[in-house]
MIBA-512226 format. One record per atom (N, C-alpha, C, CB): residue in three letters; x, y, z negated. Coordinates in steps of 0.001 Angstrom, whole numbers, padded with zeros to 6 digits, always signed. Glycine has a CB too. Layout:
alaXYZ...
***
This chain:
gly-000606+014052+001524gly-001083+013968+000187gly-000096+013249-000709gly-002405+013291+000161ser-000440+013154-001957ser+000399+012451-002920ser-000444+012003-004102ser+001563+013345-003392ile+000114+011064-004865ile-000493+010610-006109ile+000515+010910-007205ile-000874+009072-006063asn+000102+011671-008209asn+000955+011970-009353asn+000547+011078-010517asn+000862+013473-009745val+001516+010376-011103val+001263+009499-012240val+001842+010176-013477val+001887+008071-012020ser+000977+010453-014456ser+001406+011169-015660ser+001028+010396-016913ser+000787+012571-015702asn+001786+010622-017984asn+001460+010068-019289asn+000199+010764-019777asn+002643+010242-020306ile-000796+009987-020163ile-002085+010567-020532ile-002004+011384-021827ile-003123+009465-020682leu-001064+011052-022717leu-000949+011780-023980leu-000104+013041-023862leu-000361+010883-025036ser+001043+012922-023190ser+001959+014071-023116ser+001790+014903-021848ser+003384+013589-023203gly+001220+014312-020816gly+001092+015007-019542gly+002361+014974-018709gly+000695+016424-019781lys+003413+014339-019249lys+004692+014265-018539lys+004545+013435-017265lys+005787+013662-019450cys+005088+013960-016174cys+005036+013249-014895cys+005952+012026-014958cys+005448+014188-013719leu+005399+010849-014677leu+006165+009605-014698leu+006603+009178-013311leu+005352+008505-015334ala+005793+009461-012318ala+006106+009056-010946ala+005264+009868-009980ala+005862+007538-010739lys+005720+009909-008746lys+004968+010588-007699lys+005071+009748-006432lys+005499+012045-007462ile+003926+009416-005861ile+003882+008691-004595ile+003536+009718-003537ile+002838+007496-004620arg+004411+009887-002574arg+004159+010886-001534arg+004578+010344-000176arg+004908+012200-001842ala+004119+010995+000844ala+004376+010566+002219ala+005650+011195+002746ala+003196+010923+003129ser+006773+010973+002066ser+008034+011535+002553ser+008552+010766+003754ser+009081+011533+001445asn+008167+009495+003864asn+008542+008696+005018asn+007258+008225+005668asn+009464+007492+004623ser+006855+008872+006745ser+005567+008556+007364ser+005683+007580+008522ser+004910+009815+007843ser+006812+006879+008631ser+006935+005900+009712ser+006183+004636+009336ser+008421+005580+010009pro+005666+003895+010334pro+004921+002679+010027pro+005810+001645+009360pro+004303+002100+011291met+005165+000718+008675met+005896-000382+008062met+006592-001198+009144met+004950-001276+007227asp+007616-001974+008724asp+008330-002773+009723asp+007420-003843+010302asp+009582-003418+009108asp+007820-004395+011430asp+006979-005343+012151asp+007222-006789+011753asp+007199-005192+013619lys+007747-007050+010569lys+007929-008427+010132lys+006565-009071+010010lys+008704-008501+008788cys+006522-010339+010265cys+005258-011061+010223cys+004875-011342+008780cys+005348-012374+011025ser+003805-010767+008317ser+003408-010960+006929ser+002584-012224+006740ser+002626-009764+006443cys+002290-012948+007818cys+001521-014176+007664cys+002430-015351+007349cys+000714-014461+008924cys+003745-015160+007418cys+004688-016240+007146cys+004813-016461+005652cys+006061-015934+007757asp+004922-017710+005280asp+005276-018032+003903asp+006091-019312+003912asp+004007-018179+003004ser+006621-019702+002775ser+007506-020856+002725ser+006779-022146+003074ser+008129-020974+001353ser+005471-022231+002833ser+004735-023459+003118ser+004517-023669+004611ser+003402-023439+002408ser+004599-022599+005407ser+004379-022753+006846ser+005674-023026+007583ser+003717-021513+007415gly+006782-023116+006851gly+008055-023397+007495gly+008583-022225+008290gly+007923-024582+008386gly+008066-021037+008050gly+008574-019846+008718gly+007972-019585+010084gly+010035-019951+008856ser+007032-020419+010522ser+006423-020165+011830ser+005123-019402+011635ser+006169-021492+012600cys+004838-018516+012560cys+003636-017688+012449cys+002699-017949+013611cys+004004-016203+012394asn+001450-017798+013342asn+000444-017840+014379asn+000414-016453+015015asn-000966-018259+013811ser+000683-016366+016311ser+000792-015055+016962ser-000517-014273+016900ser+001218-015225+018415arg-001646-014974+016883arg-002923-014277+016790arg-003053-013588+015431arg-004093-015258+017010lys-002646-014289+014363lys-002673-013683+013031lys-001728-012495+012966lys-002300-014715+011959arg-000525-012667+013519arg+000466-011599+013467arg-000069-010366+014177arg+001798-012052+014098lys-000710-010549+015325lys-001267-009423+016077lys-002348-008728+015253lys-001843-009901+017433his-003196-009516+014590his-004269-008953+013771his-003701-008159+012599his-005190-010067+013258val-002680-008702+011947val-002081-008017+010803val-001470-006695+011227val-001020-008898+010143ser-000754-006673+012350ser-000087-005440+012765ser-001088-004342+013108ser+000814-005708+013961lys-002283-004704+013553lys-003306-003699+013844lys-003759-002993+012569lys-004509-004347+014544met-003690-003663+011438met-004193-003127+010185met-003163-002278+009446met-004646-004249+009304arg-001937-002217+009922arg-000905-001455+009223arg-001126+000035+009394arg+000483-001840+009729ser-000718+000770+008389ser-000859+002217+008455ser+000388+002866+007875ser-002128+002689+007701thr+000541+004124+008146thr+001675+004855+007591thr+001355+005250+006151thr+002006+006112+008450val+002381+005625+005426val+002191+006091+004054val+001290+007321+004049val+003552+006411+003386ala+001490+008206+005006ala+000667+009422+005086ala-000806+009067+005276ala+001146+010327+006242glu-001092+008091+006142glu-002477+007675+006367glu-003067+007032+005117glu-002558+006700+007546ala-002246+006267+004392ala-002727+005605+003181ala-003079+006613+002092ala-001680+004627+002663leu-002385+007732+002078leu-002632+008755+001058leu-003688+009773+001479leu-001346+009475+000733glu-004243+009598+002657glu-005240+010520+003187glu-006642+010071+002783glu-005126+010620+004720asp-007448+010981+002322asp-008854+010724+001991asp-009053+009571+001012asp-009621+010437+003247ile-008284+009555-000082ile-008450+008517-001105ile-009782+008739-001808ile-007268+008534-002132thr-010584+007680-001876thr-011898+007779-002509thr-011979+006965-003794thr-012976+007321-001546ala-011004+006083-004029ala-011002+005268-005245ala-009570+004978-005660ala-011785+003946-005032leu-009360+004897-006979leu-008033+004609-007506leu-008186+003723-008735leu-007262+005923-007852phe-007361+002669-008821phe-007395+001759-009963phe-005973+001414-010350phe-008208+000475-009642tyr-005683+001379-011657tyr-004360+000992-012140tyr-004472-000319-012894tyr-003748+002095-013044asp-003684-001324-012488asp-003649-002625-013152asp-002442-002643-014085asp-003582-003802-012110glu-002693-002544-015394glu-001603-002498-016373glu-000796-003785-016406glu-002155-002215-017752asp-001455-004926-016237asp-000760-006215-016289asp+000249-006366-015159asp-001763-007354-016233arg-000105-005907-013972arg+000775-006033-012800arg+001578-004768-012516arg-000045-006387-011580asn+001264-003691-013215asn+001908-002395-012996asn+001762-001952-011536asn+003399-002466-013383glu+000532-002041-011032glu+000237-001686-009640glu-000904-000675-009592glu-000124-002947-008814ile-000851+000178-008593ile-001925+001130-008331ile-002617+000692-007046ile-001382+002605-008219tyr-003937+000634-007090tyr-004740+000299-005913tyr-005489+001555-005496tyr-005732-000888-006204thr-005411+001893-004222thr-006179+003024-003711thr-007065+002546-002569thr-005242+004172-003241gly-008216+003163-002458gly-009127+002883-001358gly-009417+004178-000630gly-010436+002225-001860asn-009637+004074+000689asn-009912+005300+001442asn-011255+005215+002147asn-008800+005566+002462arg-011606+006272+002830arg-012928+006356+003468arg-013103+005371+004611arg-013161+007752+003979his-012000+004762+005076his-012078+003762+006142his-012302+002359+005583his-010803+003788+006981gly-012377+002239+004270gly-012587+000940+003642gly-011307+000146+003444gly-013537+000138+004457leu-010152+000778+003642leu-008880+000083+003464leu-008396+000236+002030leu-007822+000618+004448val-007802-000829+001495val-007234-000812+000154val-005724-000932+000280val-007819-001959-000731his-005004-000073-000419his-003540-000109-000418his-003067-000397-001832his-002934+001233+000110val-002017-001205-001949val-001432-001548-003237val-000074-000871-003330val-001307-003096-003417trp+000140-000125-004415trp+001393+000588-004640trp+002098-000084-005804trp+001152+002114-004922ser+003287-000605-005531ser+004027-001344-006543ser+005516-001125-006359ser+003692-002840-006481asn+006286-001265-007404asn+007729-001198-007257asn+008273-002494-007678asn+008350-000058-008058
***
């Protein structure tokens, strides 16, 4: 699947989000931050990696879409209850 972003007045296509790269996200630990000194709790890391999905899976069966103008982000939700944030 894909998400097409168009100008509402002109209809001109501004961007397209598609599953051209369907490989999973990298395995970097997303629970790390500067306040933790770079160390991760392995239980958290294991839990986070279970929740990762491919771009193709994220674009499958989208049931909700929201655009945040202030942050310039698109939020999508799917039938599994997962929310994905699309940002550049």
